[in-house]
Residue, then its C-alpha position, 0 to 999 in steps of 0.5 A: m454468562s461470562t463477559n470476560i474476553t478471555d472466555i470467548s472461543v474463536q476458531p481461527s480460519t484462513e478467511l479470518f486471517i485474510k480478512m484481518v490483513v485486508s482490513n488493515w490494508e484498507l485502514q491504512n488507505s483510509r488514514l492516508n486518504g484522510l491526510l490527503d483531505k486535510l493537507t493543502d497542496e502547499e503543505l503536500a509540496a513541502e518536505t516532511a523534514p529538512g532534506r527529506n521527501s515532499g508529500v507529493y513525492l511520497l504520494g507518488h511513491l506510495t501510488a507506484v508501490s500500490d500499482g506494483m501490487f497488481t503484478y506481485l499478486g497476479l492481478g494484471e498489469k500496472l495501471y501507471p508503469q511510468l511512475d516507477h522511473i520517477f518514484l521508485k527508481n530515482p530519489e526526489s533529488a533527481g529532479l525528474d518531471k512529476p505528474s501534477l498533484a491532482e493527477l497523482k491523487e487521481y492515480w492513487t484513487k484509481v489504483n486503490e479502487v481497482l486493486t480493492e476490487k481485484m483483491n476482493a475477488m481473490q479466493p482464499d487459496d490465491w493469497f497463499k500462492p507465490h507472488s510473482e517475484i519468487a522462484l518456485d524452488a525458493f517458494e517451496k523452501e519458504p512458503h511464507r513468501n506468498r501474496l498475503n505476505i506482500l500485502i502485509n509488507r505493503t501495509i507496513h510500508q504505507g504506515y511508515h510513510i503515513g508517519q512521515l506525512v503526518y509531519l506536514v499537518k499544521k498544528 
């Protein structure tokens, strides 16, 4: 019996690809939750670098982006549409009133609980349907612009901002 990893034969499947993408999404959520547990409120209120967004703003931004996935993936309406104006349509420098950090943490948790539940209920074929923001004629030409691709994109986006938040951790 060979123990060489190159000798292992795996039959790729749609379910395997979906599981790989969803598990990476869950990994990024876990990493962000770990950072949130580690950082104090004061650390999260700080800028990630001089002149850059604070951890609080980035949490609000990530929550709003994840909340938007409900509509992109055809899973229902946003839970907290009011976050869009503050965290997606305006920079932190606009000085808009933000929910408290405690509220943002609650929103983050709720969005991800419900989103995970709804994503887990999706059928494999659902992931390859067009997302809500693409016209059907465009989708016919570019079928890779599907719901699974939205999840891939949002996973990468989340990883980018986690990289910024890491700078708030005190050594």
